[in-house]
C-alpha positions as CSV (number, residue, x, y, z in Angstrom):
1,S,-0.1,0.0,0.0
2,C,3.0,2.2,0.2
3,Q,4.7,2.8,-3.3
4,P,7.1,5.2,-4.4
5,T,6.0,7.6,-7.0
6,V,7.8,9.5,-9.9
7,G,7.7,12.6,-7.7
8,I,9.6,10.9,-5.1
9,Y,12.1,9.6,-7.6
10,N,12.4,12.9,-9.2
11,T,13.3,14.4,-6.0
12,L,16.0,11.7,-5.4
13,L,17.2,12.5,-9.1
14,S,17.4,16.1,-8.7
15,G,19.7,15.7,-5.7
16,L,22.0,13.2,-7.6
17,S,22.1,15.7,-10.4
18,Q,23.1,18.7,-8.0
19,G,25.8,16.6,-6.6
20,A,27.0,15.5,-9.9
21,H,29.6,18.5,-10.4
22,R,31.5,16.8,-7.7
23,S,31.6,13.3,-9.1
24,I,30.5,11.4,-12.0
25,V,29.4,8.6,-9.6
26,S,26.3,10.8,-8.9
27,A,25.4,11.0,-12.5
28,T,26.0,7.2,-13.1
29,E,23.6,6.5,-9.7
30,A,21.0,9.0,-11.5
31,E,21.2,6.9,-14.8
32,D,20.7,3.5,-12.6
33,T,17.9,5.0,-10.7
34,L,16.1,6.0,-14.0
35,E,16.2,2.4,-15.5
36,S,15.0,1.2,-11.9
37,M,11.9,3.6,-12.2
38,K,11.2,1.9,-15.7
39,R,11.4,-1.6,-14.2
40,L,9.4,-0.9,-11.2
41,A,6.5,0.4,-13.6
42,R,6.9,-2.4,-16.0
43,R,7.1,-5.3,-13.4
44,K,4.9,-4.1,-10.5
45,G,2.9,-1.6,-12.1
46,W,3.9,1.2,-9.6
47,H,3.5,4.9,-10.5
48,T,7.3,5.2,-11.3
49,K,7.1,5.6,-14.9
50,P,9.9,8.3,-16.0
51,N,8.7,11.5,-17.3
52,T,10.6,14.3,-19.1
53,E,11.8,15.8,-15.8
54,S,13.1,12.4,-14.7
55,F,15.2,12.2,-18.0
56,M,16.3,16.0,-17.7
57,H,17.7,15.4,-14.3
58,V,19.9,12.5,-15.5
59,L,20.9,14.4,-18.7
60,T,21.9,17.6,-16.7
61,A,23.9,15.5,-14.1
62,F,26.2,14.2,-16.9
63,A,26.5,17.8,-18.2
64,R,27.5,19.0,-14.8
65,T,30.1,16.4,-14.2
66,Q,32.4,18.0,-17.1
67,H,34.0,14.3,-17.1
68,H,35.7,13.2,-20.4
69,T,33.0,10.6,-21.0
70,A,30.2,12.7,-20.1
71,G,29.1,13.5,-23.6
72,V,29.0,10.0,-24.8
73,R,27.1,8.8,-21.8
74,A,24.5,11.6,-21.9
75,E,23.7,10.9,-25.5
76,K,23.1,7.4,-24.7
77,V,20.5,8.6,-22.2
78,L,19.1,11.0,-24.9
79,R,18.8,8.0,-27.4
80,K,16.9,6.1,-24.6
81,M,14.6,9.2,-24.1
82,I,14.0,9.3,-27.9
83,L,13.0,5.5,-27.8
84,Y,10.9,5.9,-24.7
85,H,9.1,8.8,-26.4
86,H,8.1,6.6,-29.4
87,E,7.3,3.7,-27.3
88,Q,4.9,5.9,-25.0
89,I,3.1,7.5,-28.1
90,E,2.4,3.9,-29.4
91,L,1.1,2.9,-25.9
92,Y,-1.0,6.0,-25.9
93,R,-2.7,5.1,-29.2
94,E,-3.4,1.5,-27.7
95,E,-4.9,2.9,-24.4
96,N,-6.9,5.7,-25.9
97,G,-7.9,4.7,-29.4
98,K,-6.5,7.9,-31.0
99,E,-3.2,9.4,-31.9
100,Y,-1.2,11.4,-29.5
101,D,-1.3,15.2,-30.4
102,L,2.2,16.3,-30.7
103,V,1.5,19.9,-31.5
104,N,-1.3,20.8,-28.8
105,V,-0.2,18.5,-26.0
106,D,-2.6,19.9,-23.6
107,N,-5.5,18.1,-25.9
108,N,-4.1,14.8,-24.8
109,V,-5.5,12.5,-21.8
110,R,-1.8,12.5,-20.4
111,R,1.5,13.6,-21.5
112,V,4.4,11.3,-22.7
113,V,8.0,11.8,-22.3
114,A,9.3,14.4,-24.9
115,P,13.1,15.2,-25.9
116,D,13.1,18.8,-26.6
117,A,15.6,21.6,-26.9
118,R,16.5,21.4,-23.2
119,A,17.6,17.7,-23.7
120,Y,19.7,18.2,-26.7
121,T,21.2,21.3,-25.0
122,A,22.2,19.4,-22.0
123,V,23.8,16.7,-24.2
124,I,25.7,19.4,-26.1
125,Q,26.9,21.1,-22.8
126,A,28.2,17.6,-21.8
127,Y,30.3,17.3,-25.0
128,S,31.2,21.2,-24.8
129,S,33.1,20.8,-21.5
130,W,35.9,19.0,-23.2
131,G,35.6,21.0,-26.4
132,T,34.4,18.2,-28.4
133,W,32.8,20.7,-31.0
134,D,32.3,18.1,-33.6
135,Q,29.9,16.1,-31.7
136,A,28.3,19.4,-30.4
137,L,27.9,20.4,-34.0
138,R,26.4,17.0,-34.9
139,L,23.7,17.1,-32.4
140,L,22.8,20.8,-33.4
141,T,22.5,19.8,-37.0
142,E,20.4,16.8,-36.1
143,F,18.3,19.2,-34.0
144,L,17.8,21.7,-36.8
145,E,17.0,19.1,-39.4
146,S,14.3,17.2,-37.5
147,T,10.6,17.5,-38.2
148,D,9.5,16.6,-34.7
149,P,7.2,19.4,-33.4
150,H,8.8,19.2,-30.0
151,L,12.3,20.3,-31.3
152,I,12.0,24.0,-31.3
153,P,15.3,25.6,-31.4
154,D,16.0,28.4,-28.8
155,A,19.3,30.6,-28.2
156,Y,20.5,28.0,-25.6
157,I,21.0,25.1,-27.8
158,F,23.1,27.5,-30.1
159,A,25.0,29.0,-27.2
160,A,25.9,25.5,-25.9
161,T,27.5,24.7,-29.2
162,I,29.2,27.9,-29.6
163,N,30.7,27.2,-26.1
164,A,32.2,23.9,-27.6
165,F,34.1,25.7,-30.3
166,A,35.2,28.5,-27.7
167,R,36.7,25.8,-25.6
168,K,38.2,24.1,-28.5
169,A,39.8,27.5,-29.5
170,A,41.2,28.0,-26.0
171,K,42.7,24.4,-26.0
172,A,44.3,24.7,-29.5
173,T,48.0,25.5,-29.7
174,A,48.2,26.4,-33.4
175,P,46.9,29.9,-34.4
176,G,45.4,28.5,-37.4
177,A,43.2,26.0,-35.4
178,R,42.2,28.8,-33.0
179,R,41.0,31.0,-35.9
180,K,39.3,28.0,-37.6
181,A,37.3,27.4,-34.3
182,A,36.4,31.1,-33.8
183,K,35.1,31.4,-37.4
184,A,33.0,28.4,-36.8
185,S,31.6,30.1,-33.6
186,E,30.8,33.2,-35.6
187,D,29.1,31.1,-38.2
188,I,26.6,29.4,-35.7
189,L,26.0,32.7,-34.2
190,K,24.9,34.0,-37.7
191,L,22.8,31.1,-37.9
192,L,21.2,31.6,-34.5
193,I,20.5,35.4,-35.5
194,D,19.0,34.3,-38.9
195,H,16.8,32.0,-37.2
196,L,15.6,34.2,-34.4
197,L,14.9,37.1,-36.7
198,S,12.9,34.8,-39.1
199,Q,10.7,33.8,-36.1
200,G,9.1,37.2,-35.4
201,T,9.0,39.6,-32.4
202,Q,9.0,37.1,-29.6
203,D,12.1,35.6,-30.7
204,K,13.8,38.9,-31.4
205,S,13.5,39.6,-27.5
206,L,15.1,36.4,-26.9
207,L,17.8,37.3,-29.2
208,T,18.2,40.6,-27.1
209,S,18.4,38.9,-23.8
210,S,20.6,35.9,-24.9
211,I,23.5,37.6,-26.8
């Protein structure tokens, strides 16, 4: 009669995420906890099914570690999040006899896990801490080319990618390599400006406050 809930687990995940800047062990424990939540929901029917917040705590934990493996491990969690998103949409269809409304999510009976700009930004930040600009740029490109209505670009995902190039430039010893990284950062900044200006007044205000 006394079962843990997703809210209780999210509180635990939040604490582990906060402590991840001290050690990657906290991020690993957060990832293990996320998997435990899925198992309990599947095997015992407990109300521990992870939500978007649950995944975000784990992604943020890896981003905070600044460990050299953080980017790869965070991306694995992101891939699981994307897979879980599709599984939950299919389950929603079976349970409710209708398609999940990806555009107007408030029209749904319940919400499913949805990878969004925050999730991609956290993974890019995890890569950025070691100046892994190529992986950061790959994720940004994947994000921008997606047709998923949840994946709406904002200034933060661009800024996180620019940071990866900035760190790369800081670590480079050859002047040519530093200039190349700086030029790539400038190109991404221009891409951000073009995107925001094409979206109207609301995004223009975001441009002013974020750059």
